[in-house]
MIMAR-826073 format. One record per residue: residue in one letter; y, x, z of N, C-alpha, C, O in turn. Coordinates in steps of 0.1 Angstrom, whole numbers, padded with zeros to 4 digits, always signed. Atoms other than C-alpha are relative to their C-alpha. Example, Ala and Ser with C-alpha at 12.3 -4.5 7.8 and 13.67 -1.06 7.14 Angstrom:
A-0012+0009+0000-0045+0123+0078+0012+0009+0000+0012+0019+0007 S-0011-0009+0000-0011+0137+0071+0011-0008+0008+0022-0003+0009 
***
This chain:
M+0011-0009-0003+0120-0183-0084+0004+0014-0001+0010+0019-0011 I-0004-0014+0000+0124-0147-0075-0008+0008-0011-0020+0007-0012 K+0006-0009+0009+0117-0121-0102+0002+0014+0003-0007+0023+0003 D-0003-0014-0004+0135-0090-0091+0012-0001+0010+0019-0011+0011 G-0011-0001-0010+0161-0078-0065-0004+0008+0012-0015+0014+0012 I+0002-0009-0012+0163-0061-0031+0002-0008+0013+0011-0016+0014 I-0001+0006-0013+0157-0073+0004+0003+0012+0010-0005+0022+0010 N-0003-0010-0010+0173-0053+0032-0006-0004+0014+0000-0011+0022 L+0008+0005-0011+0147-0057+0059+0004+0008+0013+0006+0020+0013 L-0002-0006-0013+0153-0050+0096-0015+0003+0005-0021-0006+0011 K+0013-0003-0004+0120-0032+0103-0002+0001+0015+0006+0008+0021 P+0002-0001-0014+0107-0038+0138-0010+0012+0003-0016+0017-0006 A+0009-0010-0005+0087-0013+0159-0014-0005-0002-0016-0018-0003 Y+0014+0003+0002+0049-0013+0154-0003-0005-0014-0015-0009-0017 M+0002+0003+0014+0053-0021+0117+0003+0012-0009+0013+0018-0007 N-0003-0011+0009+0049+0006+0091+0007-0005-0013+0007-0017-0015 S-0007+0004+0012+0068+0006+0058-0008-0008-0010-0004-0018-0016 T+0009+0007+0009+0038-0006+0038-0002-0014+0005-0004-0023-0003 D+0002+0014-0006+0034-0036+0062+0012-0009-0005+0010-0021-0008 G-0011+0008+0005+0069-0047+0051-0002-0004-0015+0002-0015-0019 V+0003+0003+0014+0059-0045+0014-0010-0011-0001-0009-0020-0008 Q+0011+0010+0001+0027-0065+0021+0006-0014+0005+0002-0024-0001 L-0006+0013-0005+0048-0092+0040+0007-0006-0012+0006-0018-0014 L-0008+0005+0011+0071-0096+0010-0009-0005-0012-0006-0014-0018 R+0009+0005+0010+0042-0098-0014-0006-0013+0003-0008-0022-0006 K+0006+0013-0004+0027-0126+0006+0010-0011-0001+0007-0022-0005 L-0010+0011+0001+0060-0145+0007+0005-0003-0014+0008-0015-0017 T-0005+0002+0014+0069-0141-0030-0011-0002-0010-0009-0007-0021 G+0011+0000+0010+0035-0138-0047+0002+0011-0010-0006+0011-0020 I-0002-0011+0010+0048-0107-0065-0006+0012+0005-0005+0016+0017 K+0007-0012-0004+0027-0076-0065+0008+0012-0001+0007+0022+0007 K-0008-0012+0002+0053-0052-0078+0011+0001+0010+0022-0003+0007 I-0010-0002-0011+0072-0044-0046-0002+0014+0006-0013+0018+0008 G+0001-0013-0006+0080-0010-0031+0012+0001+0010+0022-0006+0009 H-0010-0003-0009+0101+0004-0003+0008+0012-0004+0003+0021-0010 A-0008-0011+0003+0130+0028-0006+0003+0009+0012+0014+0009+0018 G-0002-0009-0012+0124+0053+0022-0009-0004+0011-0006-0014+0018 T+0009+0003-0011+0096+0055+0047+0006+0001+0014+0014+0010+0016 L-0003-0001-0015+0102+0047+0084-0012+0001+0008-0022-0006+0005 D+0012-0001-0009+0078+0058+0111-0003-0013+0006+0006-0021+0009 P+0003+0013-0005+0059+0029+0126+0008-0004+0013+0011-0015+0014 M-0008+0004-0013+0078+0031+0160+0015+0000-0002+0022-0004+0006 A-0015+0001+0003+0112+0035+0143+0004-0014-0004-0005-0021-0009 V-0005+0014+0004+0133+0004+0136+0012+0002-0009+0018+0013-0009 G-0013+0000+0007+0162-0004+0113-0002-0003-0015-0011-0010-0019 V-0001+0003+0014+0171-0005+0077-0011+0005-0009-0015+0016-0009 L+0010-0003+0009+0143-0007+0052+0001-0008-0013-0003-0020-0013 P-0001+0008+0013+0152-0017+0016-0013-0002-0007-0021+0008-0008 L+0012+0004+0007+0124-0035-0002+0004-0004-0014+0011-0014-0016 C-0003+0003+0014+0126-0035-0040-0011-0009-0007-0023-0006-0005 I+0010+0010+0006+0110-0064-0060+0001+0001-0015+0012+0002-0020 G+0001+0001+0015+0099-0065-0096+0006+0013-0006+0003+0024-0002 S-0006-0011+0008+0120-0044-0120+0009+0009+0009+0012+0020+0006 A-0009-0007-0009+0142-0033-0090-0008+0012+0006-0001+0022+0010 T+0007-0012-0005+0114-0009-0080+0003+0012-0008+0000+0024-0004 R-0003-0012+0009+0125+0013-0109+0013+0007+0004+0015+0018-0002 I-0013-0007-0004+0158+0022-0092-0003+0010+0012+0006+0017+0015 T+0002-0007-0012+0141+0039-0062+0003+0015-0002+0008+0022+0007 E-0003-0014+0002+0144+0074-0078+0015+0002+0000+0020+0013+0004 Y-0015-0001-0001+0182+0068-0081+0005+0001+0014+0016+0007+0017 L-0004+0001-0014+0184+0062-0044-0002+0013+0007+0002+0014+0019 D+0000-0014-0005+0176+0099-0038+0013+0005+0003+0015+0015+0011 L-0013-0005-0002+0213+0104-0040+0006-0005+0014+0015+0001+0019 D-0006+0006-0012+0219+0083-0009-0003+0008+0013-0013+0013+0014 Y+0001-0006-0014+0225+0097+0026-0005-0012+0009-0001-0023+0007 K+0005+0009-0010+0207+0080+0055+0007+0003+0013+0010+0014+0016 K-0006-0002-0014+0221+0074+0090-0009-0005+0010-0016-0015+0009 Y+0009+0004-0011+0202+0073+0122+0007+0002+0013+0016+0010+0015 R-0003-0003-0014+0207+0070+0159-0013+0003+0007-0023-0004+0006 C+0012-0005-0006+0182+0090+0179+0002+0002+0015+0012+0007+0019 E+0000-0004-0014+0173+0094+0215-0011+0011+0001-0022+0010-0004 M+0009-0012-0001+0157+0128+0223-0003+0002+0015+0006+0002+0023 Q+0005-0003-0014+0137+0135+0255-0003+0015+0000-0011+0020-0006 L+0002-0014-0002+0140+0171+0266-0011+0003+0011-0013-0005+0020 G+0009-0004-0010+0113+0189+0285-0015-0003-0002-0024-0001+0006 I+0013+0004+0004+0082+0176+0267-0003+0003-0014+0006+0003-0023 E+0004-0003+0014+0062+0186+0236-0013-0008-0003-0022-0008+0005 T+0012+0007+0004+0037+0165+0217-0005+0005-0014+0003+0012-0021 D+0005-0004+0013+0015+0170+0186+0007-0007-0012+0006-0002-0023 T-0007+0007+0011+0035+0144+0166+0015+0001+0001+0022-0004-0008 Q-0015-0002-0001+0070+0155+0177+0007-0012+0005+0020-0012+0005 D-0007+0012-0006+0077+0121+0192-0007-0004+0013-0018+0002+0016 I+0004+0003-0013+0071+0105+0226-0014-0007+0000-0021-0008+0010 W+0012+0007+0001+0040+0086+0213-0012+0008-0003-0023+0003-0004 G+0011-0009+0003+0019+0116+0205-0007+0005+0012-0004+0002+0024 T+0008-0006-0011-0006+0136+0226+0009+0011+0006+0014+0020-0001 V-0009-0010-0007+0013+0157+0252-0007+0014+0000-0018+0016+0003 I+0004-0014+0000+0010+0195+0247+0005+0007+0013-0002+0015+0019 S-0005-0006-0012+0033+0205+0275+0011-0010+0006+0017-0017-0002 D-0010+0009-0007+0055+0186+0301+0007+0007+0011+0002+0010+0021 N-0008-0007-0010+0083+0203+0319+0012-0008+0004+0022-0003+0009 R-0011+0009-0003+0105+0173+0325+0005+0001+0014+0017+0000+0017 D-0004-0001-0015+0105+0177+0363+0007+0013+0003+0015+0013+0013 S-0005-0013-0003+0114+0213+0362+0012+0005-0009+0019+0014-0005 Y-0011-0004+0009+0139+0215+0333+0013-0005+0004+0014-0017+0007 A-0014+0005-0004+0176+0213+0340+0008+0001-0013+0011+0012-0018 A-0007+0000+0013+0196+0203+0309+0014+0006+0002+0021+0005+0012 D-0013-0006+0001+0227+0222+0299+0007-0006-0012+0004-0003-0023 E-0006+0008+0010+0250+0199+0280+0007+0009-0011+0006+0006-0023 S-0007-0009+0010+0271+0227+0263-0010+0006-0009-0008+0007-0021 K+0010-0006+0008+0239+0244+0251-0006-0010-0010-0009-0007-0022 I+0006+0010+0008+0224+0212+0238+0009-0004-0012+0005-0005-0023 R-0010+0003+0011+0256+0204+0218+0001+0011-0010+0001+0009-0022 K-0001-0012+0009+0257+0239+0204-0012+0000-0010-0011+0003-0021 V+0012+0000+0008+0221+0237+0192+0000-0010-0010-0003-0008-0022 L+0000+0011+0009+0224+0203+0176+0010+0002-0011+0008+0000-0023 N-0010-0003+0010+0256+0213+0158-0004+0010-0010+0000+0011-0021 G+0005-0011+0009+0238+0243+0144-0009-0005-0011-0011+0003-0020 F+0009+0005+0011+0216+0221+0123+0008-0006-0012+0002-0009-0022 Q-0008+0006+0011+0245+0208+0102+0000+0009-0012+0001+0021-0011 G+0000-0007+0012+0245+0218+0066-0013+0000-0007-0022-0008-0003 V+0013-0001+0007+0217+0226+0041-0009+0010+0008-0006+0022+0010 I+0009-0007-0008+0188+0238+0062-0014-0001-0005-0018-0010-0013 S+0014+0001+0003+0151+0246+0058-0007-0007+0011-0005-0003+0023 Q+0007+0008-0011+0128+0222+0077-0015-0001-0004-0018-0004-0015 Y+0015+0002+0002+0090+0222+0081-0003-0014+0004+0000-0018+0015 P+0004+0013-0003+0077+0187+0079-0011+0000+0012-0018+0009+0013 P+0010+0001-0011+0056+0175+0110-0014+0000-0006-0016-0005-0017 L+0014+0001+0004+0019+0179+0108-0005-0015-0002-0012-0018-0011 Y+0002+0014+0001+0017+0141+0114+0011-0006-0009+0020-0012-0003 S-0010+0006+0009+0037+0130+0083-0007-0003-0013-0019+0001-0015 A+0006+0004+0013+0031+0115+0049+0002+0010-0012-0002+0007-0023 V-0003-0010+0010+0041+0146+0030-0014+0005-0006-0023+0007+0001 R+0013-0004+0007+0014+0156+0004+0000+0015-0002+0009+0021-0006 V+0003-0014+0003-0001+0191+0003-0014+0000-0006-0023-0004+0000 K+0013-0001+0007-0028+0198-0022-0007-0013-0002-0019-0015+0000 G+0005+0013+0003-0032+0161-0029-0004-0008+0012-0008-0020+0010 R+0003+0008-0012-0036+0150+0007+0012-0001+0009+0020+0008+0009 R-0010+0001-0010-0013+0137+0033-0002+0010+0012-0013+0013+0015 L+0001-0010-0011-0005+0161+0061-0007-0007+0012-0015+0000+0019 Y+0006+0006-0011-0016+0135+0087-0015-0001-0002-0023-0001+0008 E+0014+0000+0002-0050+0135+0071-0007+0013+0004-0017+0013+0010 Y+0004-0013-0005-0054+0172+0078+0000+0000+0015-0009+0005+0021 A-0002-0001-0015-0041+0168+0113-0010-0008+0007-0016-0004+0018 R+0009+0009-0007-0064+0139+0122-0014+0006+0000-0022+0004+0009 K+0013-0006+0001-0094+0160+0111+0000+0014+0006-0011+0021+0006 G-0001-0013-0006-0082+0191+0129+0000+0012-0010-0004+0023-0006 E+0000-0010+0011-0079+0210+0096+0014+0007-0001+0024+0000+0001 S-0013-0007+0002-0052+0236+0090+0003+0001-0014-0006+0002-0023 V-0005-0001+0014-0031+0238+0059+0014+0007+0000+0021+0004+0010 E-0013-0007+0000-0002+0260+0049+0011-0010-0004+0010-0017-0014 I-0011+0009+0003+0031+0240+0050+0012+0008-0004+0016+0017+0002 E-0012-0007+0005+0061+0251+0029+0012-0007+0006+0012-0020+0007 P-0012+0006-0004+0096+0245+0043+0007-0007-0011+0005-0003-0023 R-0007+0008+0011+0118+0220+0024+0015+0000+0004+0019+0000+0016 Q-0015+0000-0003+0156+0221+0021+0005-0015+0001+0001-0023-0007 V-0006+0013-0002+0174+0191+0035+0015+0002+0004+0019+0013+0008 N-0014-0001-0003+0211+0184+0040+0004-0009+0012+0003-0021+0011 I-0005+0008-0012+0223+0174+0075+0015+0000-0002+0022+0009+0002 K-0014+0002+0002+0257+0161+0066+0008+0000+0012+0019+0006+0013 K-0008+0001-0012+0268+0154+0101-0010-0004+0012-0019-0012+0010 I+0007+0004-0013+0254+0153+0137+0011-0002+0010+0020+0006+0012 T-0010+0003-0011+0274+0137+0165-0008-0004+0012-0015-0013+0013 V+0006+0003-0013+0262+0138+0201+0008-0011+0006+0020-0011+0008 I-0006+0012-0006+0269+0104+0217+0000+0001+0015+0010-0003+0021 H+0002+0000-0015+0256+0109+0252-0010+0010+0004-0021+0011-0002 V+0010-0008-0007+0238+0134+0274-0002-0004+0014+0007-0004+0022 D+0004+0004-0014+0220+0122+0305-0007+0012+0007-0018+0014+0005 I+0005-0012-0006+0216+0153+0326-0011-0003+0010-0021+0004+0011 N+0010+0004-0010+0195+0134+0353-0013-0003-0007-0024+0001-0001 K+0013+0004+0007+0169+0121+0328-0003+0010-0012-0013+0008-0018 N+0003-0009+0011+0171+0150+0303-0001-0007-0013-0009-0003-0021 K+0000+0008+0012+0179+0126+0275+0013+0002-0008+0024+0003-0001 V-0012-0002+0008+0203+0130+0246+0000-0011-0011-0011-0013-0017 V-0001+0010+0011+0215+0103+0222+0010+0006-0010+0021+0010-0007 F-0008-0005+0010+0229+0115+0189-0001-0007-0013-0012-0014-0016 D+0000+0006+0013+0238+0102+0154-0002+0011-0011+0003+0022-0009 V+0003-0009+0011+0226+0119+0122+0003-0007-0014-0001-0018-0016 E-0001+0004+0014+0237+0115+0086-0006+0011-0009-0002+0023-0008 C+0008-0010+0006+0213+0133+0063-0006-0005-0014-0005-0016-0017 S+0006+0003+0013+0196+0135+0029-0014-0005+0001-0020-0005+0012 K+0014+0004+0001+0163+0121+0018-0009+0011+0005-0007+0022+0002 G+0010-0010-0003+0133+0138+0033+0002+0007+0013-0006+0015+0017 T-0003-0006-0013+0149+0148+0066-0009-0007+0011-0009-0019+0012 Y+0007+0005-0012+0127+0144+0097+0008+0001+0012+0011+0013+0017 I-0008-0001-0012+0147+0135+0127-0008+0005+0012-0003+0012+0021 R+0008-0005-0011+0118+0141+0151-0002+0015-0001-0004+0022+0009 T+0001-0014+0001+0116+0176+0137+0013+0007+0005+0013+0018+0011 I-0013-0005-0006+0153+0181+0146-0002+0001+0015+0002+0010+0022 C+0002+0000-0015+0143+0171+0182-0009+0011+0004-0007+0019+0013 H+0010-0010-0003+0113+0194+0181+0006+0014+0000+0004+0022+0009 D-0007-0013+0002+0133+0224+0168+0010+0003+0011+0012+0014+0015 T-0010-0001-0011+0160+0217+0194-0007+0005+0012-0002+0014+0019 G+0008-0004-0011+0134+0220+0221-0005+0014+0000-0006+0021+0010 Q+0005-0014+0002+0120+0252+0207+0011+0010+0003+0009+0020+0009 I-0012-0009-0002+0155+0268+0206+0004+0001+0015+0007+0011+0020 L-0004+0000-0015+0163+0257+0242-0011+0005+0009-0009+0008+0020 G+0011-0005-0007+0128+0268+0253-0006-0010+0010-0013-0006+0019 C+0005+0010-0009+0120+0235+0270-0009-0010-0006-0016-0018+0001 G+0007+0011+0007+0103+0214+0243+0009-0012+0000+0017-0015+0009 A-0007+0013+0001+0117+0181+0231-0007-0009-0010-0014-0004-0019 V+0006+0009+0009+0105+0150+0214+0010-0012-0003+0020-0014+0004 M-0008+0012+0003+0121+0120+0197-0006-0012+0008-0018-0014+0008 S+0005+0011-0008+0118+0090+0220+0005-0014-0004+0000-0024+0000 C-0005+0013+0006+0137+0063+0200+0007+0004-0013+0015+0014-0013 L-0007-0003+0013+0149+0061+0164+0004-0013-0007-0004-0022-0008 I-0005+0012+0008+0171+0035+0146+0006+0005-0013+0015+0013-0012 R-0007-0003+0013+0180+0038+0109+0011-0010-0001+0008-0022-0003 T-0012+0009+0001+0215+0024+0108+0005-0003-0014+0012-0012-0016 A-0004+0001+0014+0221+0029+0071-0008+0008-0009-0014+0018-0006 S+0006-0007+0011+0205+0039+0039+0008-0003-0013+0007-0013-0019 G-0010+0003+0010+0232+0043+0013+0009-0011+0003+0015-0011+0014 V-0008+0012-0003+0250+0010+0010-0006-0010+0009+0000-0020+0014 F+0007+0009-0008+0224-0008+0030+0002+0003+0015-0001+0015+0019 T-0004-0002-0014+0235-0012+0066-0007-0009+0010-0013-0019+0006 L+0007+0008-0011+0221-0025+0099+0006-0014+0001-0001-0024+0004 D-0007+0013-0002+0247-0053+0100-0004-0010-0010-0003-0022-0007 H+0004+0010+0010+0233-0069+0068-0015+0000-0003-0019-0003-0014 T+0015+0001+0001+0196-0067+0075-0005-0014+0002+0003-0023+0008 V+0006+0013-0003+0173-0097+0076-0013+0003+0008-0020+0013+0005 T+0012-0002-0008+0145-0100+0102-0013-0006-0006-0012-0014-0016 V+0013+0006+0005+0108-0107+0096+0000-0015+0003-0005-0022-0006 E+0000+0014-0003+0113-0140+0113+0008-0008-0009+0005-0019-0013 E-0009+0007+0009+0142-0150+0091-0007-0001-0014-0006-0012-0021 L+0007+0000+0013+0122-0141+0059-0011-0010+0000-0013-0018-0009 T+0011+0009-0001+0092-0160+0071+0004-0015+0001-0002-0023-0005 E-0005+0013-0002+0111-0191+0082+0008-0006-0012+0006-0018-0015 N-0009+0005+0010+0137-0194+0054-0004+0004-0014+0002-0001-0023 G+0003-0005+0014+0121-0176+0025+0009+0011-0004+0021+0012+0002 P-0008-0012+0003+0135-0144+0009+0011-0003-0010+0020+0005-0012 E-0010+0002+0011+0156-0161-0019+0014+0002+0005+0022+0008-0003 Q-0014-0001-0004+0188-0164+0001+0005+0013+0005+0017+0016+0007 Y-0004-0014-0005+0187-0128+0013-0001+0010-0012+0001+0022-0009 L+0002-0009+0011+0181-0113-0022+0013+0007-0005+0023+0000-0007 M-0011-0007+0005+0205-0086-0034-0003+0004-0014-0015+0006-0018 E+0002-0003+0014+0210-0077-0071-0005+0015-0001-0003+0023+0007 T+0006-0013+0003+0192-0047-0086+0010+0011+0000+0007+0022+0005 D-0010-0011+0001+0224-0027-0092+0008+0001+0012+0017+0010+0013 F-0008-0001-0013+0238-0033-0057+0002+0014+0006+0013+0018+0010 P-0001-0013-0006+0230+0002-0044+0005+0011-0009+0006+0022-0005 L-0003-0011+0010+0239+0021-0076+0015+0004+0000+0021+0004-0011 I-0014-0001-0001+0274+0029-0064+0005+0014-0004+0017+0016-0007 H-0004-0013+0003+0273+0066-0073+0002+0002-0015+0008+0012-0020 F-0001-0001+0014+0271+0059-0110+0013-0005-0006+0020-0013+0001 G-0012+0006+0007+0299+0052-0135-0003-0014-0004-0014-0020-0001 R+0001+0014+0004+0304+0018-0151+0006-0001-0014+0017+0003-0016 V-0005+0003+0014+0307+0008-0188-0003-0014-0003-0013-0020+0001 Y+0002+0013+0005+0311-0025-0205-0003+0000-0015+0002+0009-0022 I+0003+0001+0014+0296-0035-0238+0000-0015-0004-0002-0023+0005 N+0000+0014+0004+0299-0067-0259-0014-0005-0003-0024+0003-0002 E+0013+0006+0002+0271-0090-0268-0008+0006-0011-0020+0008-0011 E+0006-0007+0011+0264-0074-0301-0007+0013+0003-0018+0015+0000 R+0005-0013-0005+0260-0040-0286-0011-0001+0010-0020+0007+0011 A+0010+0003-0011+0240-0055-0257-0014-0002-0007-0024+0003-0002 G+0012+0002+0007+0214-0067-0282-0006+0013-0005-0018+0015-0005 W+0004-0013+0005+0213-0032-0297-0006+0008+0012-0017+0014+0010 F+0004-0009-0011+0210-0015-0263-0013-0005+0007-0022+0004+0009 V+0012+0004-0007+0183-0037-0247-0013+0002-0009-0024+0001-0004 N+0011-0003+0009+0161-0030-0277-0003+0015-0001-0011+0020-0009 G+0003-0014-0002+0161+0007-0267+0008+0010-0008+0005+0022-0009 R-0009-0009+0008+0189+0021-0289+0011+0006+0009+0015+0000+0019 H-0011-0007-0007+0216+0046-0278+0013-0007-0003+0014-0015-0012 L-0014+0006+0002+0253+0037-0275+0009+0012-0003+0009+0022+0003 N-0010-0010+0003+0281+0056-0291+0012-0002+0009+0013-0013+0016 M-0012+0001-0009+0314+0062-0272+0008-0012-0005+0014-0018+0003 S-0008+0012+0005+0330+0036-0295-0006-0013+0003+0001-0023+0002 D+0007+0013-0003+0305+0010-0284+0004-0005+0014+0001-0016+0018 V-0002+0003-0014+0316+0011-0247+0014+0000+0004+0023+0007-0002 T-0012-0001-0007+0345+0006-0225-0003+0006+0014-0009-0001+0022 V+0003-0006-0013+0344+0030-0195+0010-0005+0010+0022-0003+0008 V-0009+0005-0011+0358+0014-0164-0001+0007+0013+0007+0006+0022 K+0001-0008-0012+0346+0038-0138-0009+0013-0004-0019+0012-0011 E+0007-0013+0003+0335+0075-0140-0011+0002+0012-0009-0003+0023 P+0010-0003-0010+0304+0087-0121+0006+0008+0012+0015+0016+0010 E-0006-0006-0012+0311+0098-0085-0001+0015+0000+0008+0022+0005 Y+0003-0015+0000+0296+0133-0090+0003+0007-0013-0003+0017-0015 L-0003-0006+0013+0310+0139-0125+0006+0014+0002+0002+0024-0005 N-0006-0013-0002+0332+0167-0112-0001+0005+0015+0006+0014+0019 N+0001-0003-0014+0321+0169-0076-0015+0001+0004-0023-0004-0003 E+0013-0001-0005+0290+0179-0057-0002-0010+0012+0008-0014+0019 N+0003+0009-0011+0273+0156-0031-0005+0008+0012-0010+0002+0022 G+0004-0008-0012+0265+0186-0008-0015+0004-0001-0020+0010+0008 F+0014-0002+0001+0229+0188-0021-0003+0000-0015+0004-0006-0023 N+0004-0001+0014+0211+0196-0053-0005-0014-0005-0013-0021+0001 I+0004+0013+0006+0208+0165-0076-0003+0003-0014+0001+0013-0020 R+0003-0001+0014+0195+0160-0111+0013+0000-0008+0022-0007-0005 Q-0013-0001+0008+0222+0170-0136+0003-0013-0007+0015-0016-0009 E-0002+0013+0007+0217+0137-0155+0008-0010+0009+0015-0018+0004 Y-0007+0010-0009+0229+0118-0124+0015+0002+0001+0022-0007+0005 K-0015-0002+0000+0263+0134-0127+0007-0007-0011+0019-0008-0011 T-0006+0007+0011+0268+0116-0160-0007-0013-0002-0009-0018-0014 A+0007+0012+0001+0250+0084-0152+0009-0012+0001+0019-0012+0009 Y-0008+0012+0000+0265+0050-0159-0008-0013+0000-0019-0013-0006 N+0005+0013+0001+0256+0014-0152+0006-0007-0012+0018-0006-0014 V-0005+0007+0012+0258-0007-0184+0000-0015+0003-0010-0021+0008 Y-0002+0014-0002+0271-0043-0182+0004-0007-0013+0012-0002-0021 L-0005+0009+0011+0275-0071-0207+0013-0007+0005+0012-0014+0015 N-0012+0007-0004+0311-0083-0206+0009-0001-0013+0015+0008-0017 N-0008+0002+0012+0327-0098-0237+0015-0001+0003+0023+0001-0006 D-0014+0002-0004+0359-0105-0218+0004+0009+0011-0001+0007+0022 L-0003-0010-0010+0374-0075-0200+0008-0006+0012+0010+0001+0022 K-0008+0006-0011+0395-0099-0179-0009-0007+0010-0005-0011+0021 T+0009+0007-0009+0364-0114-0164-0003+0009+0012-0003+0021+0011 S+0004-0007-0012+0355-0104-0128-0012+0008-0003-0022+0003-0009 Q+0012-0008+0002+0330-0076-0127-0012-0006+0007-0023-0003+0003 D+0011+0007-0007+0310-0098-0104-0008-0009-0009-0020-0012-0006 T+0007+0009+0009+0301-0120-0133-0007+0007-0012-0013+0001-0020 C+0006-0008+0011+0290-0092-0156-0015+0002+0002-0020+0003+0013 R+0014-0002-0001+0253-0089-0164-0004+0014-0001+0000+0022-0010 F+0004-0013+0000+0237-0057-0155-0012+0002-0010-0022-0005-0009 L+0009-0002+0010+0217-0043-0184-0009+0012+0002-0021+0012-0001 G+0008-0012-0002+0206-0008-0174+0008+0012+0003+0020+0011+0006 V-0006-0012-0003+0214+0028-0168-0001+0010-0012-0012+0011-0018 V+0000-0010+0010+0224+0054-0193+0005+0014+0005+0012+0014+0015 F-0005-0013-0003+0230+0092-0192+0009+0004-0012+0005+0003-0024 Y-0009-0004+0011+0260+0105-0212-0004+0014-0005-0006+0024+0003 N+0003-0013+0006+0250+0133-0236+0012+0006-0007+0016+0001-0018 K-0012-0006+0005+0280+0155-0243-0002+0006-0014+0007+0004-0022 K+0002-0006+0013+0265+0173-0272+0000-0010-0012+0006-0007-0022 N+0001+0010+0011+0258+0142-0292+0010-0011+0001+0011-0020-0007 N-0010+0010-0003+0286+0122-0277-0006-0014+0000+0000-0024-0005 K+0007+0013+0000+0262+0093-0270-0004-0003+0015-0006+0006+0023 F+0006+0005-0013+0250+0073-0240-0015-0003-0002-0018-0012-0010 I+0015+0001+0002+0212+0077-0238-0006-0009+0010-0004-0006+0022 A+0006+0009-0010+0193+0049-0222-0011+0007+0008-0020+0014+0003 D+0010-0006-0010+0173+0060-0191-0009-0012+0004-0021-0011+0003 K+0008+0012-0004+0162+0025-0179+0007-0012-0005+0020-0014-0003 V-0006+0013+0004+0168-0010-0194-0007-0010+0010-0019-0011+0011 F+0005+0010-0010+0165-0038-0168+0001-0014-0006-0006-0023+0000 Y-0001+0014+0006+0174-0068-0190-0006+0001-0014-0002+0008-0023 Q+0008-0001+0012+0149-0074-0217+0005-0010-0011+0010-0021-0007 A-0004+0009+0011+0157-0090-0251-0008-0013+0001-0021-0012+0003 G+0007+0013-0001+0149-0127-0250-0001-0006+0014-0005-0017+0016 S+0000+0005-0014+0152-0130-0212+0010-0010+0002+0021-0009-0004 K-0010+0011-0003+0169-0161-0199+0008+0003+0012+0017-0005+0016 R-0008-0003-0012+0182-0144-0168+0014+0005-0003+0022+0008+0006 
***
C-alpha cells in the first residue's frame, strides 16, 4: 500500500496541474498529494506529483532548473501571451521574420533577468491570483520578479510561417510565454507561445514519465519513486541505528555521530541564482550500519542543515518516524 513517494506524470494538454493531483488522490485514496511546479493547461510534459510525506520536499525543489521546448508564433499578440487567448493584434500576413534578429533577441534573455508575470497567471498579488483580476477586468500593479535563464537554444526558425522553436533551461517561476511576448515586443511584431513541452524538472525527465492511461490501468505502485530521489543537490551522511533513534525523535547530530560521504553541491559554489543559505549546507541523512552496504539499501531518514557555529547537524525535516515499520 502506498504511503509516500513521487510519481513523474506526463501531463497531457487540457489538464491542469490540480487535475493531476485529483487523479492520483482518486487512484490512491490519499488526500495529501501536491505537485512540484505548475504547468499551464495547454502545456504538456513533466509534472512531479508528491504523495504523503514527500509533499514536504517541494520547497527543496526550488533549487532545480526546469527545461522546456517551446514553439513561438511571431506576428500575433493575445491577452494571455499564448495562442489560446483573445487576439489583440494579428500581423502574421504582413510580418517578415529575420532569423538573425530573432536569435539575437532570444539570446539576450540569458542570465538573471527581471520578468513581469502574465496577467493570466496564478501569481498572487494582495491575496488574489492575477487571473482573478484579469477575468474581472480589474487592474493591479505587478512587480517584476528575478528569474535565471540558464540557457536558450534556438532549434529552428520557419521563415515562411513565422514560427520559432527553441529550448530553455531556467529557474523556478520563469514564464516561457512571457519570453515569447517580450520577444515580440522587442521585434515590434508581437509574439505568442503556440506550444510548450516541459522536458525536465530537476532529475525528472520526459523519458521516465508515466501517462494518465498507464496510471489508471496499472495503478501507481510500480511507478513510484522514493522521496529522496530528487534531492541530488544536498550532501549525504550516514548514521548508525543508535543515532538514528536519536535523530528521528527530533534531536540534533554531532559531527562525531555521522559519516560524511558526499558534500552539498553548492557548499562552495553558486547555482547561478539566489538560494537559501541553509541549502548550501544541507545533507540527506541515511541509516547505514555497514558502510560497505550499497547506498541504494540505506534508509532515508531526513534532511539536516550543518551549523558551523555549534558544529552540529540541525534537523530540518524528519521523514522516518520512530516506530514506523517502513
